[in-house]
N, C-alpha and C positions, 0 to 999 in steps of 0.2 A: 504492500500499500504505499499510495506515495508524501510526501508532504500537501501536499492539497486538497487531495482525498480524504488525510485526518482532517487536518484542519477545519472541510467540509464537514464530516460528519461531530467535529465537537461544536462546532457552533449552531448545528443544529438541535441534537439533545438534549447541548446545554439551554436555549430556547423552547426544547418543548415543557425541559423542567421545570426551564421559570412558569411557562403558561399553567403546568397543573397544578404544579406551586399555588402559581396565583386561583385559580378556578377553589383549589383545596380547602385555599382560607374566607377567599372572597361564600364560602358556602358552611363555613362552621359558623359563621356571626360575624368575623372580622377582616370587615367589608374596606376597614381604609387600607389593612394589609393588606391583603389582598390586590386593593386598583395599584398600591406602590410597588410589590408586585411582577404585576401585569405590564406597566411602565416598559422592562427589563427585555423582556422579549424583542421591539425593535430595535434596543440599544445593543444586546447579541447580536444578532444581526448584524445593523449596522458596523457594528465593531468586525466581523466576519469580513466582512464584505469588503473593506478596508485595508485589512489585510492584507488576504487574497490580488487586489487592483495595484500594493504595492509591490505583491512582490512580479508582476507583470509587469514592469519596469528595469528596465539593464540599459546603469548608467559606466556605461564604458568609456 
């Protein structure tokens, strides 16, 4: 498994776990904490996009 595939996998798993945690908090009555954790999902996906975009540039 190459580096790009590994990063995509970790970013996807992290975002999915964050989503599950957010939904779990929301439905257990902790709505503010659930909303806070829910905004992690786009942040994690954006971080992964920036990491992968940075690897695409070659500065020689």
